[in-house]
BALOBA-1460 file (C-alpha; in Angstrom, 3 decimals):
// residues 335
<rec num="1" residu="m" x="-53.891" y="148.547" z="-57.425"/>
<rec num="2" residu="n" x="-50.934" y="150.097" z="-59.288"/>
<rec num="3" residu="r" x="-47.761" y="149.336" z="-57.324"/>
<rec num="4" residu="d" x="-46.730" y="152.999" z="-57.628"/>
<rec num="5" residu="d" x="-47.944" y="154.217" z="-54.213"/>
<rec num="6" residu="s" x="-48.136" y="157.808" z="-55.444"/>
<rec num="7" residu="r" x="-51.186" y="157.195" z="-57.619"/>
<rec num="8" residu="l" x="-54.258" y="154.994" z="-57.970"/>
<rec num="9" residu="a" x="-54.676" y="152.464" z="-60.758"/>
<rec num="10" residu="l" x="-57.098" y="153.430" z="-63.534"/>
<rec num="11" residu="e" x="-59.758" y="150.977" z="-62.373"/>
<rec num="12" residu="w" x="-59.762" y="152.575" z="-58.926"/>
<rec num="13" residu="h" x="-60.125" y="156.054" z="-60.425"/>
<rec num="14" residu="t" x="-63.158" y="154.775" z="-62.339"/>
<rec num="15" residu="w" x="-64.568" y="153.085" z="-59.245"/>
<rec num="16" residu="l" x="-64.065" y="156.212" z="-57.145"/>
<rec num="17" residu="a" x="-65.714" y="158.544" z="-59.659"/>
<rec num="18" residu="e" x="-68.701" y="156.255" z="-60.100"/>
<rec num="19" residu="n" x="-69.306" y="155.735" z="-56.409"/>
<rec num="20" residu="l" x="-68.916" y="159.396" z="-55.477"/>
<rec num="21" residu="a" x="-71.369" y="160.221" z="-58.277"/>
<rec num="22" residu="l" x="-73.845" y="157.737" z="-56.796"/>
<rec num="23" residu="g" x="-73.606" y="159.317" z="-53.354"/>
<rec num="24" residu="v" x="-71.221" y="156.992" z="-51.512"/>
<rec num="25" residu="s" x="-69.799" y="158.873" z="-48.539"/>
<rec num="26" residu="t" x="-66.130" y="159.862" z="-48.472"/>
<rec num="27" residu="e" x="-65.703" y="157.769" z="-45.312"/>
<rec num="28" residu="d" x="-67.031" y="154.631" z="-46.988"/>
<rec num="29" residu="a" x="-64.997" y="155.267" z="-50.132"/>
<rec num="30" residu="q" x="-61.830" y="155.690" z="-48.097"/>
<rec num="31" residu="r" x="-62.570" y="152.524" z="-46.120"/>
<rec num="32" residu="v" x="-62.868" y="150.456" z="-49.319"/>
<rec num="33" residu="l" x="-59.642" y="151.892" z="-50.743"/>
<rec num="34" residu="v" x="-57.693" y="151.276" z="-47.539"/>
<rec num="35" residu="d" x="-59.062" y="147.743" z="-47.269"/>
<rec num="36" residu="a" x="-57.797" y="147.176" z="-50.830"/>
<rec num="37" residu="g" x="-54.280" y="148.188" z="-49.794"/>
<rec num="38" residu="v" x="-54.217" y="151.908" z="-50.587"/>
<rec num="39" residu="e" x="-52.357" y="154.085" z="-48.113"/>
<rec num="40" residu="a" x="-54.788" y="156.206" z="-46.077"/>
<rec num="41" residu="s" x="-53.061" y="159.464" z="-46.998"/>
<rec num="42" residu="l" x="-53.175" y="158.598" z="-50.712"/>
<rec num="43" residu="a" x="-56.837" y="157.621" z="-50.442"/>
<rec num="44" residu="q" x="-57.651" y="160.966" z="-48.810"/>
<rec num="45" residu="r" x="-55.792" y="162.929" z="-51.512"/>
<rec num="46" residu="e" x="-57.441" y="161.010" z="-54.362"/>
<rec num="47" residu="i" x="-60.911" y="161.433" z="-52.867"/>
<rec num="48" residu="a" x="-60.370" y="165.153" z="-52.392"/>
<rec num="49" residu="a" x="-59.079" y="165.493" z="-55.967"/>
<rec num="50" residu="a" x="-61.997" y="163.509" z="-57.331"/>
<rec num="51" residu="q" x="-64.548" y="165.596" z="-55.441"/>
<rec num="52" residu="a" x="-63.064" y="168.761" z="-56.922"/>
<rec num="53" residu="h" x="-62.805" y="167.443" z="-60.482"/>
<rec num="54" residu="p" x="-65.435" y="169.046" z="-62.765"/>
<rec num="55" residu="y" x="-66.291" y="165.708" z="-64.379"/>
<rec num="56" residu="v" x="-67.114" y="164.194" z="-60.983"/>
<rec num="57" residu="v" x="-69.028" y="167.326" z="-59.962"/>
<rec num="58" residu="a" x="-71.151" y="167.000" z="-63.107"/>
<rec num="59" residu="a" x="-71.555" y="163.255" z="-62.575"/>
<rec num="60" residu="r" x="-72.725" y="163.916" z="-59.003"/>
<rec num="61" residu="r" x="-75.456" y="166.217" z="-60.343"/>
<rec num="62" residu="i" x="-76.568" y="163.451" z="-62.683"/>
<rec num="63" residu="g" x="-76.366" y="161.013" z="-59.772"/>
<rec num="64" residu="r" x="-78.792" y="163.136" z="-57.752"/>
<rec num="65" residu="r" x="-81.266" y="162.985" z="-60.636"/>
<rec num="66" residu="y" x="-80.833" y="159.211" z="-60.663"/>
<rec num="67" residu="e" x="-81.485" y="159.091" z="-56.916"/>
<rec num="68" residu="w" x="-84.692" y="161.073" z="-57.414"/>
<rec num="69" residu="l" x="-85.878" y="158.727" z="-60.160"/>
<rec num="70" residu="e" x="-85.005" y="155.715" z="-57.992"/>
<rec num="71" residu="a" x="-86.976" y="157.210" z="-55.098"/>
<rec num="72" residu="l" x="-89.930" y="157.724" z="-57.435"/>
<rec num="73" residu="a" x="-89.643" y="154.102" z="-58.591"/>
<rec num="74" residu="d" x="-89.650" y="152.981" z="-54.952"/>
<rec num="75" residu="l" x="-92.808" y="155.054" z="-54.435"/>
<rec num="76" residu="y" x="-94.496" y="153.270" z="-57.337"/>
<rec num="77" residu="a" x="-93.422" y="149.958" z="-55.819"/>
<rec num="78" residu="e" x="-94.934" y="150.901" z="-52.442"/>
<rec num="79" residu="l" x="-98.198" y="151.985" z="-54.076"/>
<rec num="80" residu="h" x="-98.229" y="148.704" z="-55.992"/>
<rec num="81" residu="r" x="-97.850" y="146.755" z="-52.756"/>
<rec num="82" residu="q" x="-100.518" y="148.836" z="-51.004"/>
<rec num="83" residu="s" x="-102.926" y="148.139" z="-53.858"/>
<rec num="84" residu="g" x="-102.806" y="144.460" z="-52.937"/>
<rec num="85" residu="a" x="-101.394" y="143.471" z="-56.351"/>
<rec num="86" residu="v" x="-98.864" y="141.017" z="-54.955"/>
<rec num="87" residu="t" x="-100.071" y="137.926" z="-56.841"/>
<rec num="88" residu="l" x="-100.464" y="137.228" z="-60.543"/>
<rec num="89" residu="e" x="-104.135" y="137.946" z="-61.127"/>
<rec num="90" residu="k" x="-106.309" y="135.537" z="-63.158"/>
<rec num="91" residu="r" x="-109.583" y="136.822" z="-64.620"/>
<rec num="92" residu="r" x="-112.447" y="135.443" z="-66.694"/>
<rec num="93" residu="g" x="-115.036" y="137.588" z="-68.432"/>
<rec num="94" residu="v" x="-112.872" y="140.693" z="-68.810"/>
<rec num="95" residu="s" x="-114.214" y="143.015" z="-71.492"/>
<rec num="96" residu="p" x="-111.810" y="144.730" z="-73.910"/>
<rec num="97" residu="a" x="-112.689" y="148.078" z="-72.305"/>
<rec num="98" residu="e" x="-111.773" y="146.811" z="-68.848"/>
<rec num="99" residu="f" x="-108.620" y="145.140" z="-70.159"/>
<rec num="100" residu="f" x="-107.295" y="148.353" z="-71.630"/>
<rec num="101" residu="t" x="-108.357" y="150.559" z="-68.719"/>
<rec num="102" residu="r" x="-107.283" y="148.325" z="-65.829"/>
<rec num="103" residu="y" x="-104.349" y="146.384" z="-67.271"/>
<rec num="104" residu="y" x="-102.911" y="147.872" z="-70.477"/>
<rec num="105" residu="f" x="-103.087" y="151.521" z="-69.383"/>
<rec num="106" residu="g" x="-102.805" y="150.493" z="-65.738"/>
<rec num="107" residu="h" x="-99.473" y="148.836" z="-66.558"/>
<rec num="108" residu="r" x="-100.209" y="145.653" z="-64.645"/>
<rec num="109" residu="p" x="-100.033" y="141.999" z="-65.749"/>
<rec num="110" residu="v" x="-102.988" y="139.644" z="-65.824"/>
<rec num="111" residu="v" x="-103.881" y="136.136" z="-66.958"/>
<rec num="112" residu="l" x="-107.034" y="136.222" z="-69.103"/>
<rec num="113" residu="q" x="-109.289" y="133.206" z="-69.402"/>
<rec num="114" residu="g" x="-111.978" y="132.427" z="-71.969"/>
<rec num="115" residu="f" x="-110.457" y="134.154" z="-75.012"/>
<rec num="116" residu="m" x="-108.987" y="131.048" z="-76.704"/>
<rec num="117" residu="e" x="-111.951" y="128.684" z="-76.682"/>
<rec num="118" residu="d" x="-112.653" y="129.239" z="-80.401"/>
<rec num="119" residu="w" x="-109.081" y="128.484" z="-81.495"/>
<rec num="120" residu="p" x="-108.765" y="125.359" z="-83.708"/>
<rec num="121" residu="a" x="-105.245" y="125.117" z="-82.252"/>
<rec num="122" residu="m" x="-106.684" y="124.227" z="-78.838"/>
<rec num="123" residu="r" x="-108.271" y="121.092" z="-80.304"/>
<rec num="124" residu="r" x="-105.740" y="120.220" z="-82.949"/>
<rec num="125" residu="w" x="-102.197" y="121.074" z="-81.982"/>
<rec num="126" residu="s" x="-99.932" y="118.271" z="-80.808"/>
<rec num="127" residu="l" x="-96.452" y="117.062" z="-81.692"/>
<rec num="128" residu="a" x="-98.019" y="114.335" z="-83.846"/>
<rec num="129" residu="d" x="-100.096" y="116.959" z="-85.671"/>
<rec num="130" residu="f" x="-97.038" y="119.117" z="-86.345"/>
<rec num="131" residu="r" x="-95.141" y="116.125" z="-87.697"/>
<rec num="132" residu="e" x="-98.010" y="114.990" z="-89.933"/>
<rec num="133" residu="r" x="-98.950" y="118.378" z="-91.404"/>
<rec num="134" residu="f" x="-95.635" y="120.244" z="-91.431"/>
<rec num="135" residu="g" x="-92.889" y="117.641" z="-91.019"/>
<rec num="136" residu="d" x="-91.006" y="118.645" z="-94.185"/>
<rec num="137" residu="v" x="-91.028" y="122.391" z="-93.435"/>
<rec num="138" residu="e" x="-87.618" y="123.762" z="-92.515"/>
<rec num="139" residu="v" x="-87.597" y="125.806" z="-89.313"/>
<rec num="140" residu="e" x="-84.953" y="127.624" z="-87.336"/>
<rec num="141" residu="i" x="-84.295" y="126.798" z="-83.680"/>
<rec num="142" residu="m" x="-81.828" y="127.863" z="-81.013"/>
<rec num="143" residu="s" x="-79.546" y="124.944" z="-80.180"/>
<rec num="144" residu="g" x="-76.575" y="124.374" z="-77.857"/>
<rec num="145" residu="r" x="-77.993" y="126.667" z="-75.186"/>
<rec num="146" residu="d" x="-76.681" y="124.623" z="-72.261"/>
<rec num="147" residu="t" x="-73.065" y="125.410" z="-73.162"/>
<rec num="148" residu="n" x="-73.559" y="129.185" z="-73.041"/>
<rec num="149" residu="p" x="-75.150" y="130.908" z="-70.048"/>
<rec num="150" residu="d" x="-75.547" y="134.060" z="-72.181"/>
<rec num="151" residu="h" x="-77.346" y="132.288" z="-75.032"/>
<rec num="152" residu="a" x="-80.415" y="134.521" z="-74.773"/>
<rec num="153" residu="s" x="-78.400" y="137.676" z="-75.454"/>
<rec num="154" residu="q" x="-76.203" y="135.987" z="-78.117"/>
<rec num="155" residu="p" x="-78.790" y="134.407" z="-80.432"/>
<rec num="156" residu="d" x="-76.681" y="134.351" z="-83.589"/>
<rec num="157" residu="k" x="-74.327" y="131.803" z="-82.020"/>
<rec num="158" residu="h" x="-77.135" y="129.283" z="-81.608"/>
<rec num="159" residu="r" x="-79.208" y="129.356" z="-84.797"/>
<rec num="160" residu="q" x="-79.770" y="125.997" z="-86.481"/>
<rec num="161" residu="v" x="-82.059" y="125.020" z="-89.382"/>
<rec num="162" residu="v" x="-83.817" y="121.643" z="-89.192"/>
<rec num="163" residu="t" x="-87.019" y="120.114" z="-90.484"/>
<rec num="164" residu="l" x="-89.968" y="120.373" z="-88.141"/>
<rec num="165" residu="r" x="-90.129" y="116.559" z="-88.176"/>
<rec num="166" residu="d" x="-86.580" y="116.290" z="-86.819"/>
<rec num="167" residu="y" x="-87.246" y="119.001" z="-84.237"/>
<rec num="168" residu="v" x="-90.424" y="117.303" z="-83.020"/>
<rec num="169" residu="q" x="-88.489" y="114.064" z="-82.625"/>
<rec num="170" residu="r" x="-85.915" y="115.825" z="-80.438"/>
<rec num="171" residu="v" x="-88.681" y="117.327" z="-78.304"/>
<rec num="172" residu="e" x="-90.282" y="113.892" z="-77.930"/>
<rec num="173" residu="t" x="-87.130" y="111.961" z="-77.079"/>
<rec num="174" residu="d" x="-84.777" y="114.315" z="-75.193"/>
<rec num="175" residu="g" x="-87.017" y="114.821" z="-72.179"/>
<rec num="176" residu="e" x="-86.560" y="117.813" z="-69.882"/>
<rec num="177" residu="t" x="-83.887" y="120.106" z="-71.298"/>
<rec num="178" residu="n" x="-83.006" y="123.741" z="-71.922"/>
<rec num="179" residu="d" x="-80.525" y="122.919" z="-74.682"/>
<rec num="180" residu="f" x="-82.792" y="123.731" z="-77.628"/>
<rec num="181" residu="y" x="-85.864" y="125.872" z="-78.134"/>
<rec num="182" residu="m" x="-87.894" y="127.536" z="-80.895"/>
<rec num="183" residu="v" x="-88.193" y="131.184" z="-79.857"/>
<rec num="184" residu="p" x="-89.630" y="134.410" z="-81.337"/>
<rec num="185" residu="r" x="-86.210" y="135.402" z="-82.700"/>
<rec num="186" residu="n" x="-86.432" y="132.433" z="-85.064"/>
<rec num="187" residu="e" x="-89.358" y="134.077" z="-86.884"/>
<rec num="188" residu="n" x="-90.704" y="130.717" z="-88.090"/>
<rec num="189" residu="w" x="-94.219" y="132.129" z="-88.080"/>
<rec num="190" residu="k" x="-93.360" y="134.021" z="-91.285"/>
<rec num="191" residu="r" x="-92.490" y="130.859" z="-93.222"/>
<rec num="192" residu="d" x="-94.952" y="130.056" z="-96.000"/>
<rec num="193" residu="g" x="-94.840" y="126.369" z="-95.106"/>
<rec num="194" residu="l" x="-96.498" y="127.113" z="-91.759"/>
<rec num="195" residu="a" x="-99.343" y="129.200" z="-93.214"/>
<rec num="196" residu="r" x="-101.960" y="126.580" z="-92.313"/>
<rec num="197" residu="l" x="-100.641" y="126.532" z="-88.758"/>
<rec num="198" residu="r" x="-101.272" y="130.266" z="-88.491"/>
<rec num="199" residu="e" x="-104.882" y="129.634" z="-89.519"/>
<rec num="200" residu="d" x="-105.417" y="127.707" z="-86.266"/>
<rec num="201" residu="i" x="-105.315" y="130.801" z="-84.038"/>
<rec num="202" residu="r" x="-107.676" y="133.733" z="-83.573"/>
<rec num="203" residu="a" x="-107.073" y="137.315" z="-82.494"/>
<rec num="204" residu="p" x="-108.572" y="137.863" z="-79.018"/>
<rec num="205" residu="a" x="-111.649" y="139.906" z="-79.928"/>
<rec num="206" residu="g" x="-111.418" y="143.615" z="-79.215"/>
<rec num="207" residu="i" x="-107.881" y="143.362" z="-77.859"/>
<rec num="208" residu="i" x="-105.605" y="142.275" z="-80.729"/>
<rec num="209" residu="d" x="-105.644" y="143.587" z="-84.305"/>
<rec num="210" residu="p" x="-107.774" y="141.020" z="-86.197"/>
<rec num="211" residu="e" x="-105.638" y="141.251" z="-89.365"/>
<rec num="212" residu="l" x="-103.036" y="138.915" z="-87.825"/>
<rec num="213" residu="r" x="-100.379" y="139.247" z="-90.495"/>
<rec num="214" residu="p" x="-97.446" y="136.835" z="-90.042"/>
<rec num="215" residu="d" x="-95.304" y="139.653" z="-88.631"/>
<rec num="216" residu="m" x="-97.880" y="140.358" z="-85.920"/>
<rec num="217" residu="t" x="-97.401" y="137.068" z="-84.061"/>
<rec num="218" residu="t" x="-94.613" y="134.704" z="-83.040"/>
<rec num="219" residu="l" x="-94.406" y="131.015" z="-82.152"/>
<rec num="220" residu="l" x="-92.548" y="129.312" z="-79.300"/>
<rec num="221" residu="l" x="-92.237" y="125.514" z="-79.201"/>
<rec num="222" residu="g" x="-90.020" y="123.400" z="-76.992"/>
<rec num="223" residu="p" x="-89.572" y="120.628" z="-74.445"/>
<rec num="224" residu="p" x="-90.170" y="120.800" z="-70.702"/>
<rec num="225" residu="g" x="-87.314" y="122.515" z="-68.932"/>
<rec num="226" residu="t" x="-86.817" y="125.340" z="-71.413"/>
<rec num="227" residu="v" x="-86.089" y="128.579" z="-69.582"/>
<rec num="228" residu="t" x="-86.330" y="132.172" z="-70.723"/>
<rec num="229" residu="p" x="-84.080" y="134.095" z="-68.313"/>
<rec num="230" residu="l" x="-85.236" y="137.199" z="-66.491"/>
<rec num="231" residu="h" x="-85.614" y="140.006" z="-69.024"/>
<rec num="232" residu="h" x="-88.062" y="142.624" z="-70.255"/>
<rec num="233" residu="d" x="-89.578" y="143.414" z="-73.644"/>
<rec num="234" residu="n" x="-89.664" y="146.901" z="-75.116"/>
<rec num="235" residu="m" x="-93.360" y="146.626" z="-75.951"/>
<rec num="236" residu="n" x="-96.534" y="145.108" z="-74.507"/>
<rec num="237" residu="v" x="-96.959" y="141.403" z="-75.279"/>
<rec num="238" residu="l" x="-99.951" y="139.061" z="-75.023"/>
<rec num="239" residu="l" x="-98.873" y="135.434" z="-74.666"/>
<rec num="240" residu="g" x="-101.350" y="132.676" z="-75.587"/>
<rec num="241" residu="q" x="-100.610" y="129.260" z="-74.077"/>
<rec num="242" residu="v" x="-101.815" y="126.472" z="-76.414"/>
<rec num="243" residu="m" x="-99.947" y="123.344" z="-75.255"/>
<rec num="244" residu="g" x="-98.439" y="122.653" z="-71.836"/>
<rec num="245" residu="r" x="-97.958" y="124.838" z="-68.772"/>
<rec num="246" residu="k" x="-95.470" y="127.589" z="-68.035"/>
<rec num="247" residu="h" x="-94.197" y="128.747" z="-64.652"/>
<rec num="248" residu="v" x="-93.672" y="132.514" z="-64.668"/>
<rec num="249" residu="r" x="-92.126" y="135.054" z="-62.324"/>
<rec num="250" residu="l" x="-92.554" y="138.780" z="-62.947"/>
<rec num="251" residu="v" x="-90.968" y="141.918" z="-61.475"/>
<rec num="252" residu="p" x="-92.442" y="145.407" z="-62.072"/>
<rec num="253" residu="s" x="-90.781" y="147.672" z="-64.605"/>
<rec num="254" residu="f" x="-90.287" y="150.354" z="-61.954"/>
<rec num="255" residu="q" x="-88.037" y="148.025" z="-59.942"/>
<rec num="256" residu="r" x="-85.320" y="147.961" z="-62.589"/>
<rec num="257" residu="h" x="-82.754" y="149.137" z="-60.029"/>
<rec num="258" residu="l" x="-83.349" y="145.921" z="-58.051"/>
<rec num="259" residu="v" x="-82.781" y="143.355" z="-60.829"/>
<rec num="260" residu="y" x="-79.164" y="144.146" z="-61.828"/>
<rec num="261" residu="p" x="-79.685" y="144.811" z="-65.562"/>
<rec num="262" residu="r" x="-77.101" y="143.651" z="-68.087"/>
<rec num="263" residu="h" x="-76.955" y="143.210" z="-71.871"/>
<rec num="264" residu="g" x="-79.674" y="145.818" z="-72.334"/>
<rec num="265" residu="t" x="-82.918" y="143.997" z="-71.586"/>
<rec num="266" residu="f" x="-81.598" y="141.095" z="-69.479"/>
<rec num="267" residu="s" x="-80.970" y="140.699" z="-65.753"/>
<rec num="268" residu="a" x="-77.864" y="139.226" z="-64.130"/>
<rec num="269" residu="v" x="-80.097" y="137.483" z="-61.572"/>
<rec num="270" residu="d" x="-81.050" y="133.830" z="-61.956"/>
<rec num="271" residu="a" x="-84.705" y="134.188" z="-60.990"/>
<rec num="272" residu="a" x="-84.996" y="130.432" z="-60.469"/>
<rec num="273" residu="s" x="-82.433" y="130.549" z="-57.665"/>
<rec num="274" residu="p" x="-81.402" y="134.122" z="-56.780"/>
<rec num="275" residu="d" x="-77.963" y="134.520" z="-55.185"/>
<rec num="276" residu="a" x="-78.678" y="136.787" z="-52.211"/>
<rec num="277" residu="a" x="-74.984" y="137.382" z="-51.561"/>
<rec num="278" residu="r" x="-74.233" y="138.617" z="-55.095"/>
<rec num="279" residu="f" x="-77.563" y="140.353" z="-55.709"/>
<rec num="280" residu="p" x="-78.913" y="141.503" z="-52.324"/>
<rec num="281" residu="l" x="-81.226" y="144.188" z="-53.757"/>
<rec num="282" residu="y" x="-83.209" y="141.554" z="-55.644"/>
<rec num="283" residu="g" x="-84.541" y="140.421" z="-52.275"/>
<rec num="284" residu="e" x="-86.436" y="143.740" z="-52.092"/>
<rec num="285" residu="a" x="-88.164" y="143.210" z="-55.457"/>
<rec num="286" residu="t" x="-91.866" y="142.413" z="-55.741"/>
<rec num="287" residu="v" x="-92.038" y="139.047" z="-57.506"/>
<rec num="288" residu="l" x="-95.400" y="137.947" z="-58.906"/>
<rec num="289" residu="e" x="-95.564" y="134.222" z="-59.548"/>
<rec num="290" residu="g" x="-97.965" y="131.814" z="-61.193"/>
<rec num="291" residu="v" x="-98.540" y="129.013" z="-63.693"/>
<rec num="292" residu="v" x="-100.088" y="129.752" z="-67.093"/>
<rec num="293" residu="e" x="-102.310" y="126.867" z="-68.207"/>
<rec num="294" residu="p" x="-103.379" y="125.850" z="-71.740"/>
<rec num="295" residu="g" x="-106.116" y="128.180" z="-72.953"/>
<rec num="296" residu="e" x="-104.896" y="131.160" z="-70.920"/>
<rec num="297" residu="l" x="-103.493" y="134.480" z="-72.118"/>
<rec num="298" residu="l" x="-100.752" y="136.215" z="-70.134"/>
<rec num="299" residu="f" x="-100.487" y="139.983" z="-70.566"/>
<rec num="300" residu="l" x="-96.896" y="141.181" z="-70.080"/>
<rec num="301" residu="p" x="-96.791" y="144.987" z="-69.766"/>
<rec num="302" residu="v" x="-93.965" y="146.771" z="-71.540"/>
<rec num="303" residu="g" x="-90.850" y="146.897" z="-69.392"/>
<rec num="304" residu="w" x="-91.995" y="144.297" z="-66.859"/>
<rec num="305" residu="w" x="-89.256" y="141.768" z="-66.110"/>
<rec num="306" residu="h" x="-90.252" y="138.135" z="-66.571"/>
<rec num="307" residu="w" x="-88.714" y="134.689" z="-66.181"/>
<rec num="308" residu="v" x="-90.450" y="131.702" z="-67.787"/>
<rec num="309" residu="r" x="-89.919" y="127.943" z="-67.444"/>
<rec num="310" residu="a" x="-91.857" y="125.317" z="-69.403"/>
<rec num="311" residu="l" x="-93.257" y="122.579" z="-67.156"/>
<rec num="312" residu="d" x="-94.385" y="120.434" z="-70.103"/>
<rec num="313" residu="v" x="-93.920" y="120.230" z="-73.862"/>
<rec num="314" residu="s" x="-95.079" y="123.736" z="-74.655"/>
<rec num="315" residu="a" x="-96.475" y="125.644" z="-77.626"/>
<rec num="316" residu="t" x="-97.099" y="129.365" z="-77.219"/>
<rec num="317" residu="v" x="-98.258" y="132.155" z="-79.515"/>
<rec num="318" residu="t" x="-97.440" y="135.787" z="-78.779"/>
<rec num="319" residu="f" x="-99.250" y="138.895" z="-80.029"/>
<rec num="320" residu="h" x="-97.926" y="142.447" z="-80.034"/>
<rec num="321" residu="h" x="-100.337" y="144.425" z="-82.256"/>
<rec num="322" residu="f" x="-103.034" y="145.690" z="-79.909"/>
<rec num="323" residu="q" x="-106.286" y="147.107" z="-81.239"/>
<rec num="324" residu="l" x="-105.582" y="150.726" z="-80.359"/>
<rec num="325" residu="p" x="-105.637" y="153.861" z="-82.523"/>
<rec num="326" residu="g" x="-102.035" y="154.661" z="-81.633"/>
<rec num="327" residu="g" x="-100.777" y="151.076" z="-81.780"/>
<rec num="328" residu="n" x="-98.595" y="149.360" z="-79.189"/>
<rec num="329" residu="t" x="-96.710" y="151.386" z="-76.598"/>
<rec num="330" residu="h" x="-92.924" y="151.017" z="-76.860"/>
<rec num="331" residu="l" x="-90.115" y="151.619" z="-74.402"/>
<rec num="332" residu="r" x="-87.492" y="153.978" z="-75.720"/>
<rec num="333" residu="t" x="-84.108" y="152.327" z="-75.287"/>
<rec num="334" residu="p" x="-81.267" y="154.714" z="-74.336"/>
<rec num="335" residu="q" x="-78.356" y="154.674" z="-76.743"/>
């Protein structure tokens, strides 16, 4: 607080305006200010002035709209719970028509089985195979992740170019680690040297655009222990697990107000070990959990929050060009 007892410090003005806009009662606001060392009479005057200020009045109107949208999101969450969709569903024999009707348009995740059985990658891919066929190809990876808890939202600080042979050796010898990972941002799938690797996958029939240009897919490859922190994508994604298993946790898109968003598409919550004291609302979130096995496809609906941890050496292909007349559905990001 500013030591001048006749006025509040700027940060307290900001705090007061924000909390009044969000519907915090004047009694609670005054209690917080007094507990922070503000004289009760000054707190009362500042609250009264803030309530009368046209900027705060306008912000309160916006806050009421926010409250309505949050109430609607809570309604969706309750309907989701009542539907019985509290586990990560696994299905075999799903037709494209059912996939789009029940899951894509229904905005619900699912693990699909039986779509990858014709992939040469399922029989061929291994670290030894990558080294033998593509060892000299230069690839980009994200390295030094352990030293930066915000590595996922600061990718340019961690880019490193190595040969695939050297990367495979690190994966083989370093054991369980989150320090390095080949992720979609690396865009290695577009490299001409990996063209034959792209030939080892197939578009899930009737679901993904069969053209499969290099820009329509991405490749993830890394050791056990790699973690993708809780975040959401701005489009629907179909994740094909070729090598290894991945432990996933998902939170519905309509529970955004429970996951403490930061850095745009990321959450402040460590979904592996949530801090209930710092992030109490996360305890109200619906968390779907499961393990994606080799040969399974995980559908991640646009906007759904997901945390992923590799349990083994893992190779994953992602698709984002669905076989629809209008193309993939995207989330408009506020500016």
